[in-house]
N, C-alpha and C positions, 0 to 999 in steps of 0.2 A: 778305200780311205782317200780323201782329197786333201792335199797339202799345198801350202804356199811356200815358196822359196824366195829369199831376199839375200843376195850375196853382194858385198861391196869390198873392193880392193883399192888400195892406195899405194902409189909408187912415186918416188922422186927420180925422174929420168935425167941422167947426167950427160948422155950423148945419144945420138940416134940409136934406137934399140928395137929389135924385132921381138914381138911377144907371140907365143903360142899358148893359148889357154885351153884347159879342159875343165870348164865350170858349168856347162850345160847338162841338165839331167838327161840320162839316156832315154830314148824314145823307142819303145819296142813292145815285146810280148808282155812284160811284167807291169808296164806303166805307160800312160799316155801323157805327153806334155802339151799343155794348153796355155794360151795367152803369154807366150814367151817373149821377153824383151832383153836385148843387150844394150847397155847404156855406155856409150863411149863419147869422149869429147868431140866437139865439132871439128871437122876437117880430117878425121881419121876414117879411112876406108878399110873395112875388114873383109877377109876371105873366110868363108865357112866351108869346112871339108870334113869328110868322114874317112877314117883310116880303113885300109883293106884287111887289117889283121883281126880286129874285133868289132868293127862298126862303131868305134868311139867317135864322138863329135868334138871338133876342135875349131878354134877361132885364131886367125893369124892377122897381125897388123903391125905397122911400123909407127913408133911413137917418137916424137921429137923432144928435145930437152925441155924440162919443166915438170910441174906437178901433173900427175896422171891419176884420174879417178875412173874406175871401171865398175859397172854394176850389172847384175843379172837378176831378173825377177821372173817368176813363172808360177803357174799352178799345175800340179801333177796329180793325176788320178792313178793310185796304186791298185792294181787288180789282183796281185798275187796273194795267196794265203800262206801264212807262216807254215813251214814244213811240219807235218805230223811226224814225230820222231819214232815211227814204227821201224821194224827191222828192214834194212835195205842191204843186200849182199854186195860184195865187191864185184868190180867189173873185170872181165877178161880183156887184156890189152888188145888182143887181136880183133875183138868185137867192138871196140870203141869207134865212134865217128872220127873221121880223119881230122875234123876241125878242132878236136880237143887234144890231139896228140902233142902239140907244142907245150901243153901245160903239164906234161910228164917230166920235162927236162929241167936241169938246173938252170938258174938265171943269175943275173948280177947280184941281187940281194937275197936270193934263195938258193944257196949252194947245197941242194938236197943230197948230192952225191957224197958230201962230207958228213951227213947226218944219218946215213943209212944204219950204221951199227947201233947208234943210240935209239933210233926209231924202232928197230926190230926188237931190241932188248926191252924197251919200255912199253911198247904197244903191240908187239907182234902176236901176243897171245890173245888179244881181244878179237871178237868176231870181225871178220874182214868187212870192209865197207863202212856203213854208218857207225858201227860199234867202235872202229878205230878212229874215225873222224871225230866223233863225240868225245872219245877218251883224250884225244890230242887237245881238243878245245878245253875240256875240263882241267887237264894238266896245266896248260898255259895259264888259265885263269887263277889257279892255285899257286903256281910256282914262280910266275913273273910278276914283279911289282910294277904297277902303273905309276909313272912319275914323269911329269913334264920336264923337258930340258936335259934328259939323261942320255939322249942319243943324238946322232947327227945324220946328215944326208949320206954318210958313208957307212952307217951301221948296217950290218947284214944279219940274217937270221942266226948265223953261227955266233956272232958277237952277243946277240940277245940271249942265246942259250947259255953262254958263259957268264955274262954279267947279271943275268936274272932281273933286268930292269929295262923299261922302255915305254913307248907310247903306242897308240893304236897301230901306226904304221909297222912298228916292230913286232907287235903281237900278230898282226896279219901275215907278215913275212915268215915268222916262225911257224905258223899254222900251215901255210903253203908248203914250206920246205919239208916239214915232217910228213905231210900227206904224200908229197911226191916221193919221198924216201921209201914209202910203203907202196909205191906204184899206183897211187890214186891221182888222177888229174886234178890240179888245184890252181886257182887263179886269184889274184889280188883284185879287190874291188874298192875304188874310191867312191865316196857317197856323201850325201847330206843325211842328217839324222835328227829325227824328232826327239825332243826331251834330252838331248846331249848337253851336259854341263861340264865346263863352259861351252857355249855354242862354237862350233868349229867345223872344218872338214873332218870326215871320219873315214876309217879304213876297216874293212872286214875281209873275210876270204870265203870262197865258194869251192865246193868239191863236187865233181861230176859223179853222181850216184843214181842208179835206177833210171837212167836216161834223161836226167835233168840236173841242173846246177842247184845245189843246196847251200844255203847261207849259214855261216858260223861267225860269231863275234866273241872271241875269248876275253875281250875287255869287259863285256856285260855292262856297258855304260849307256846303252840305248836299246829300245825295243826293236826286235827284228822287223816287226810289222811297220815300223816308222822309218825304215831305211829307204832312201831314194838314190839308187845307183847313178853315178856319173860316168864312170869308165871301168873297163875290165882289162887286165894285163897280166903279163908274166910276173911282174912286180911293180913297185911304185914308179920305176923309170918310164914305164909305158904310159902312165896316166897322171903325171905330175900336174897339179892344178895350174901351174904357170912355169913355162920355160922362157928364159930371156937370153937374147943374143945381142950384147952391147954393154951398156953401163946403166943399170937401173937399180935403185935401192928400194926394197920392199919396206913399207912403213906401217901399214895397218890393214886389218880385215875385220869385217863384221858380217856374221851369218845368222839369219833367223829362219827357222822352220816352224810353221804353225799348222795345226790341223784346222781345216775349214768345216764349218757346220753345214750339213746338207739339209735343204729345206724339205719339209714334209709334203706329201702329196695332198692336193686339195681334198677337203673333207675329213682329213685325219686329225 
């Protein structure tokens, strides 16, 4: 599937401010990024770097006071096929690749150590592996109400479990935390999403099962096949779409994800 991405951000910069953005689509095994352009005002020089933790792509620059408009446009070829949800057993921790071990641990927004009793009581009897991961996803979809404006940047998975309300970020954090509480490596994924209404950045989670990362979206607000990952992290703190250091007020964003038609071969 070939998709176009058009992301626009607007800020009012009050004082010299450093920006670190995570808005570029991930470029790797699941997808290829083509025709990528970063749109910045004249005079701004940006550094592009990849983190050593998960291979996430970041942009860093210094903005001076005044209005700031940022754009990102790209075409992305998605190669992955949506997981066939056949039985996949649980992993033995001692057999896991070393690179996935950090995703077993509690993190800032995913205090999995505080959810162990609930996770075992609620999902412990399900088949280990995919059975538990899917049960967690189904439970979140049924038990947590999606409602904009009901959480903040300080909301953790534990808060969401208690309050039973949140947005995609909160749904993903709760999925990550509950999976880790059952000793399954799980990570937070920021992404663009086809057919998401209203258009926005989206968040899902992945669980390491059967030697691969499997994607789950308990919000069920976008098709899995239309997700375009941006970054992968222990939680949202690792892959915030924008981190600012200075004085800048976020004003607006516009995100459009469209499916591109592929031309037929000659003679068809």
